C-alpha positions in Angstrom: 24.3 182.7 -189.5 26.3 185.1 -192.1 27.3 188.5 -191.0 28.7 191.7 -192.1 29.9 195.4 -192.8 29.3 196.8 -195.8 31.1 200.6 -195.7 30.6 203.1 -199.1 31.2 206.3 -199.9 29.2 208.9 -201.3 29.3 212.9 -202.1 28.0 215.2 -199.7 25.5 216.4 -202.8 23.9 212.9 -202.5 23.1 212.7 -199.1 19.7 213.2 -198.6 19.1 210.8 -202.1 21.1 208.4 -199.8 19.4 208.6 -196.8 16.3 208.0 -198.8 17.4 204.6 -200.7 18.6 203.3 -197.4 15.5 204.5 -195.2 13.6 202.6 -197.6 16.3 199.5 -198.5 16.8 199.1 -194.8 13.0 199.2 -194.0 12.5 196.4 -197.3 15.2 193.9 -195.8 14.3 193.5 -191.9 11.0 192.3 -193.5 13.2 189.6 -195.2 12.2 186.1 -192.9 15.6 185.3 -193.7 17.4 188.9 -192.2 18.1 189.2 -188.6 19.9 192.4 -188.7 19.7 195.3 -191.3 21.1 199.0 -189.8 22.7 202.0 -191.6 25.1 204.1 -190.0 26.4 207.0 -190.5 30.3 207.7 -189.3 30.6 210.1 -187.0 32.2 213.7 -187.6 31.8 211.3 -191.6 27.9 211.7 -192.9 28.8 210.4 -196.1 30.3 207.9 -195.2 27.3 204.7 -194.7 28.2 201.5 -192.4 25.7 198.5 -193.2 26.1 196.1 -190.4 24.1 193.0 -191.9 23.2 189.4 -190.4 20.8 186.8 -192.7 20.6 183.6 -191.3 22.1 181.2 -193.7 23.5 181.6 -197.6 19.9 181.2 -198.7 18.7 183.9 -197.0 21.2 186.6 -197.8 21.3 184.8 -201.6 17.5 185.4 -201.3 18.2 189.5 -200.4 20.3 189.9 -203.2 17.9 188.7 -205.9 15.3 190.7 -204.4 14.0 193.7 -205.8 14.2 196.2 -203.3 18.0 195.0 -203.2 18.4 195.3 -207.1 16.7 198.8 -207.1 17.8 200.7 -203.7 21.3 199.4 -203.8 22.7 197.8 -207.3 20.6 200.6 -209.0 20.7 203.3 -206.7 23.5 203.0 -203.9 25.9 201.7 -206.7 25.2 204.2 -209.2 26.2 206.9 -206.1 29.0 206.1 -204.3 32.7 206.2 -204.5 34.1 204.0 -202.8 32.6 200.2 -200.7 34.5 197.7 -198.9 32.1 195.0 -197.3 33.8 192.7 -193.9 33.0 189.8 -193.4 32.9 189.1 -189.7 33.2 185.8 -187.9 31.4 184.8 -184.7 34.1 184.5 -181.5 31.9 183.2 -178.9 
């Protein structure tokens, strides 16, 4: 299983647009056969910081996610164009 967290920062004036993009992207991503978990959050006290927790069955499932139309429109052409900063943390299972 592949798990990671994506942290993005946005401008306050983009808050509603970001929420709309995330809602659509999360719903479509969760329908992918290889997507195990896709949950978008904001940070308490930091409403313009988004944290997305994602899990995929394997590398092929992650590749399929990144190649999907909803990722290309919602993330690449949407969120990525609005974000001020982006960090990804790959997670390793402990047990």
